[in-house]
N, C-alpha and C positions, 0 to 999 in steps of 0.2 A: 776193724779192718787193720791188718798189719801194715807197718811202714817198712819199706825196704830201701836201704841206702847202699850204693855201690862205691867202694873206694878204688881208686886207680892205683895199680901197683907202684907207680912212680911217685905217688903222694907220700908213701911211707918214708923213704930215706931222707927226703928233703923237709919233712916236718909240716907240710901243708895240712895233712890230716893224719893223725896217728890212731891206728885201730885200738891200741891199748887205752888211750885216753877216751876215745869214743865209747868203748865197752864199759870202762869204769864209771863214766858219767851216766850211762844208761842204767847200770846196776844200782847206782846210789840215788838216782833222781826221784824215786818213789812213784814214777808214772807207770811202771809195768809190773805185772805179777807173774809173767811167764817168759822164760828165755829158752829158745830152741836154737841149737847150733849143729852144723855139719862141718866136720874138720877132717881134711885129708891127712895131714901130718901134725899131730898134736905132740907137744913137748911139755914136760913138767915145769920147766922154767917159766914159760909164759903163763901157765895156770897158777903157779905160785905168786907171780906178780899180780894176778887178779884175785888172789885168795880172799882178802878181806871183803872185797866187793861181792864175790860169789857167796861167801858164807853169810854176809849181812843180808843179801837178797833172800836167801832161804830162811834165815831166822825171822825176817820180816814177812814171811808167808808166801814168798815166791817159789816157783818151781823151775828147775833147770833140767832140760832134756837134751841129750847130745848123741850124735852118731859119729863114730870115729872110723875112718878108713885105715886099714893096716897094710895096704899094698906097698910093696917096695920097702917094707920095714921102716917107714918114715915116722910112725907113731911109736913113742916109747912106752915100755911097760909101766914106767913110773907115772906117766900121764894117765894111762888107763886105770891104774890103782887109785890115783887122786880122784878121778871122776867117779869111780865106784864108791869111794868113801864120802864124797862131797855132794854130788849131783842127785837129783830126785830119781832120775832114770838115765841109763846110758846103754848104748849098743855098740858093738863092733861089727864092721862090715868089710868083707873082702870079696872082690869079684871072683866068680868061679873060674873064669878064664884068666890064667896067670899072665897072659900077654896084654891084658887090659888093666889099666889103673883106675883108681877112684876118680881122677880128673877127666877120664875119657868117657864117663857115663853120659849119655844123652847127646853125644855127637852124631 
């Protein structure tokens, strides 16, 4: 059974919970063998800060699958190239209605 945790946006700038720390800990803890992520606006800088944890996770037998939204040009080409080189599988998604963004799905 997957475990789902929600981070409040206001936790981030004040250091109560940092997503980067949480992800690094999860990738290196040895408790998981699969990571799935859905990201609206991916940037290479964030992925590079996670690089050693992501690569170590895969070398250790884990799989990483990701879906990247490309609406509003928020995801960088470099992030997509990093994912293509590093992750087990990745997909790009854009809503067919250009007036709808990735964040509006399911509303």
